[in-house]
N, C-alpha and C positions, 0 to 999 in steps of 0.2 A: 495478516495479518493482519481485541478489536484489535487492529490492526493498525496498525498500522501499521502502509507501509508497501503498503503498499507501495516506492518512489526513493529518487536519487537527486539529492540537492548539489547544484553545480552552481558556482560563483564565477562568471565569465567575464572576460574584459574584453579579450578581442579575439572572437571567435569564428568558426565555421560549422557548422551541423547539418545532421540530416535525419530525414525518414530516408536517406539513402547516407548524409554524412552531417555531422556537427564539428566544424572544424576552425580554429581561430587561435589567435595569442592575444595575450594579456599585458598588463602594466599601469601606470597612473591613469588617471581617468581625463583624457582630452587636455582642452584649455589651448591656450595661443602658439603654446610650444608644438613643433611638426613631429610626429613619430621619430624616435633617435634610432629605430631598429629597424631591418628587413630581413625576413624568415620565410626562406624557400622550404617548402615541401611536397610531398607526394603521396598519394594511398592508390593502390592496383587494386582495381575490380575486376569482377569477372561475370561475365554475362549480363551489364545493366543494363536495363531498360528505360528507367525513370529515377531521378534522382533528386531530392528534396533536401535543401540546406537551410538549416535554421540557425540564429545567432550567428551568423558568418563574420560582425562587427558589431562592437561596442556602440557605435556610432562615435559623434565628436570629431576630431581629428586622426581617429585612427580606421585602418580601412585595410580590406582584403582585396587582392584580385585573384580571382577564380578560375580555372583554363578547365573547362569540362572535358577536354582531351578530344572533342572532335570538331575542333575549329572555333568552339564559341567561348569566347571570354567574358566575364562582369567582374565591375569592379562594385564592390559592395561596401556600403558604410551604413547598415544600419542593421538592426539584430532579429529583422523581420525572416519571412519565410520564403525562400530562392529555390524554384526548380524548374527542372530540363528533365527533357525528354529526347532522346534517344532516339534515331532512325536506324532501328533493327537491334540487334544485341550490340552491345561494346566493352569489350575487354581492353584493358589499358588503365592511364594513369589519369587521375585527377590531382590537379596541381594549384596550390596555394601559396600566392606569394602575400605574406601579410606585414604590413606596416606597423608599427605596435613601439608600446614602449617596454624597454628591456625591465627584467627578465621576461619576456615574451613567455605566454602557456598555451599551449596548443590543445583543444577538444576534438576527438572525435567520436561522433555520435550518428550510429548508422542505422537505417532500417529501408525499407523499399523493395522493389524488385530488382534485387541484386544479391550476386554471390560473392563471398568474402573468405580468404584464407590469412591465416597468422602471419604467413610470408609477405604478404601485399603491404604489411606494415614497417618493412624495413627501412623505408625511406621518410619516416613523420616520428618524431619523438614527444607524443601527447602526454601531456600529465592528467587526463581524463580519458578514459573509453566505454563509451555504451553501445552496446550491438543487440537488438532486439528486432523481430520482424521482419528478418533480411529472409531471402530463397533459402540460403545455406551460410553457416559460418565455420569452415573447416580449417585443420592443424593443430598445432599442440599449443598449451599451456606455455612451454620452454621457449617459444617463438615471440611472445607479448614482450612488448617494447619494455625496458626495463624501469624508463621514466613513468609509469602510470602510478599514480598513488588513488584515483578513483576508478573503479574498474565494476560495470553492468553489463554482463553478457549472459546470453542466450546460447548454453553450450552444449546442445544436442546432439551436435556432431564433431564436437572437440574432443581431444584424449590427452593426458597426461597425468601428473602427480601434484598433489597440492603443495609440496614444496618445489615446482617450477613456477608460482607466481612470483608478480614483478616483488621483490623483497619491500620496498616502502610502503605498499599498500595501505592507506587509510581508512577507505571504503571498499567492500567488494557484495556485488549482488548477483549471486552464482546461479541461475536459472537451468539446473543440472538434472530437474527429475525426469526420468526417462534415460539418462546416461549412464552406461556400465563403464565406460571407459576414462573418467577422471576418478583416480583413488587417492589413497593416503591417509593419513592421521592428521586429525585435528590439530596435535601438538605441531605439527609441522607449517602450521599458518604463518603467515609475515605476523611477528610479533608487534608490527604497529599499528594493525587494524585497529580501528575506533568504531567502525559501524558495519556489521555482519550479517547479511540474510544469505544463506542458503535454501534452495528450495528443497532440498534431499540430502540427507546424511545417510541414506543406504549402504552406500560403497565405499563409507568411510570409518576409520576405528577412532576408537577414545570415547573420551565422556567430558562431563561438565568442567571437571578439573583441568581439562587441557586445552581450552578455550583460553586464547590469548588476555594476559590481564589488562594489556591496555583497551579492551571493548568497553564501550560505552551502552553501545544496541545491538541486542542480538535477537535475530528472529531464524527460527528453525521450523522448516516445514516436513512434512513426512520424516520427524526425529525418530533416530534408532537409538542416539547416544545415552548412555548409560548415567549414571552419577546422581545426586542430592540437589535439590535447591540451592543449600547451604553451602556447596561447593560454586557456586557461581561468583564471579568478582563482585565485590561488596561495593562498587563506585559504579555499577551499573546502572542506566536510568531507564530503559526499557528493555523487555523481556516477551519475546513471544513463542510459545515451544508448543508446537500441534505435532502429538505423537502419529505414528503410524498405527500404533497399536497399544490399547489400553495398558497403563502402567500404574503401580504402585510403589514408590519407592520410600513410603513413610515419611513423605514431606509434609510439612505445616507452613500455615501463612508467615510465620513468625521466623521462616528457615530465608524469607526473600532478601533481596539487597534493600537496605533501608530509605533509600531516599527514589527509589522508582516513582517515574511519570506514567508509564503504560505498563499494564502486563495483560498476556494474554496468554490462556491455557487451554488445552484440549485435549482429551485422552490421557491424562495427567492427575492422576488421584490427588488433591490435597486436604489434607485437614486442618482444622483448627478454626479460629473464631473472627467474625470478619471486623472487628477490633483489632487483629493482629495486622489488618493491610496498611501497608505503607500512609501515612496520612498526605503524601504526596501526589498520590495518582489523581490525573485527570481522565485517562481510559481505563477501563478494568473490563475483560471478556473472560468470563468464565465456564466451558460449555461442560462438554461429558466428563463423567470421571470425578467428580469433585464430591468432597466430604463437606464441604463449609458449613457452619451452622451461625446464626446470629438473627442478629434484629435490622432492618431498613436503616433505623437510626445509627447505627454502628459502622454503614458505608462513610468512607471519606468524602467531607463536605466540599470538598475541591473538584470531587466528577465531574466531568462534561457527557461523557460518554460511557454508557452502561450497558453490557450486554451478559445475560444469564442464561445459561444453556439447560439442555434436559436435565428434569429431575432435581431443580434448585427449589427447594424449601425455604422461602423466606417469608420469615412473619414481620409484621408492623401495617402501619398504614399507609396510603401513596402521598400524604401529607409530610410524611417522615422521609420521603426522599431528597437526596441532595438538591438544594435550592437552584444551581447551576447546570444542571442537565440540558443538553440540546437533542440529545440523541438517547433513545431509550429501545431494547429489544428483550422480549421476553422468548424463552424456547419452551419445548413441551414439557408440561408437567409443573412449572413453575408456577408457585402458589403464593399469592398476597392478597391482602384484605384490605378495605375501602372503596371509596368511592373515585370513580374517575373524574372527577370535578376536582379533583385535590393534586393532578398532576402538576409540576412545576411549570410557572409560567412561559419559562424559557426553551420549552420544547418544542422542538419542529419537525422532529421525525421520532414515529412510534411504530412499533412493531411488534405482533403476537403471532408466534410460531406456535400453534397448538397449546397454548399457555391459558390455564385455565382463568377464566373469564372473570371480571370484580363480582364482589358481592351485590354491587348495585348497578342497574342501569346507568347508562351515561345520562349525564344531566348539564354537563359541560368539559368544554377542552381548551388548552390553551390558544389564544387568539393566534399564535406564531406557526401552529401546527400546520406542517403543508406536507408530508410524506406519509401515508399510514399503510399499513400492509397486516390484514389480518387472513394468516394463513391456515386455515383447520384443515389436518388429513384425517380427522376423525369426527366424533360429534361434539367437540367443544364448544360451538358457539352456535346459539338458537337465532332463526331468525329475527326474531323479535329484536334482540340484541345488538345485531347487523342495521335493523331498522332504525333503532335509539342512536346510533351512531350518525346514520345519513341526517335523520332530523335535525340531531343537536348541529353539524356541521351547517347545515343548511338554515338554521334559524341562527346561528351567530355568524354567518356571512363572512366566515375564515377567510374564503376565500379570497375578499376583496383586496387582501395583501400579499397573497403568494401570485406569481405569476406562472411558476411551474408545479403546481400543486397536483397531489395524486392519492385517491382511495383505491386499494384491490382487493379484494375479499374474494378467498377461496374458500367455498364450504364442501364438503365431502361426508359421505355416510349415508347410509339406506333412509332413514327416516329425516332428511335434512330438507329442509324447503329454501328456495331461493328468496332471498330480501324481497320483500314486497312494496316496499316504499318506491315505486317506480320515480314519484313526483318530484321528491326529493334527488331523486339521480338527476332527473334530467334537470333540475333548477342548480343543482352543482355543475354541471356540465356547460349551462350555460353561462355558469360565472367565471369557467377559465379549469376547471377541476378535471382532471380524467380519471372515470370512475368505471371501475372494472371489477365486475359481481360474477361469480360462476359458482354454480352448484354441479 
């Protein structure tokens, strides 16, 4: 979501995993003493053609004997990637014999050209299960192993109720957008959850007050839950709420949990002054539906990522932006005064999406700036403005310290003209920049 979060943190000690499977076991970290436990498990796959396993072992003295099921076995001693291609389609078991330190912890992380059913997990007791990018993942939430504490699944073909989830979950990423067969009340989520990411809440009932009090990070995409921001758990550290429909609950920035480090809001009208934002924020994204007011100087000084969406009226000078910013993005009709030469020197990524261009042409840009996007769907940018950016980039030699630098410009409108400074474009390209200018 800014999001973040797009992500699923795993701490693996002795594992096996894939873009078909990630599986393994864990305990203490190697040493001269050999592993004291042998754990044998198996996973049943359907119509598998190619399997890739990551983090099969943490290395050291721990290892996993992997039987692919077609007569091929491997002894894995490292956490790298291990692949296997079947001759035709394979349906059957993939077995793992993990030599690890008690208590052994198994992780299954599956993707690839394979079908998996929850019934195929009957002979394995993972603490972590991740299923994404498979041909199909079928079955019921009630068939998931109860041992799971971290779950990240693409659930397009699954069915069940939120009450059927493993009872001791600490982390849940449910990619359920488009699924109408997973139902239930938000109040029935496991009370142990600390990290929650729901790709859609359209089939669920409840509101913010029903979220488990244990949650530290919540990410709700395609959100339809009701309630007020003041009803969120006060100990939350990250909040991302992207409503399906514009909503106005009368929320104010001072209703937010006080110690947030990340905040992303879209289609959720929030009022109040920027001075009411938690001073602990490092990530801030406020898009459509805002009614926030204030000056740049009132933004939290701790911000490293700032995204302001459509219609955001922000007053002040570029020189007043937080000095630690590395990523800055402006949406349509964002208004800000000042010279581009006053951008934070720490900035590495800058994006204008139909934002109003600065009062002055560009005279200087941060030397570390490597990703620039000018995306104008109207007549916001004049071609001479784009030319000035091209010239400054070329003159400053910014690409000399950036191995993957890019400038993307899209100009639209009946009276627009393409950028004319082709010499600067050629020069930047020769220095390693990817320059894409369209009109």
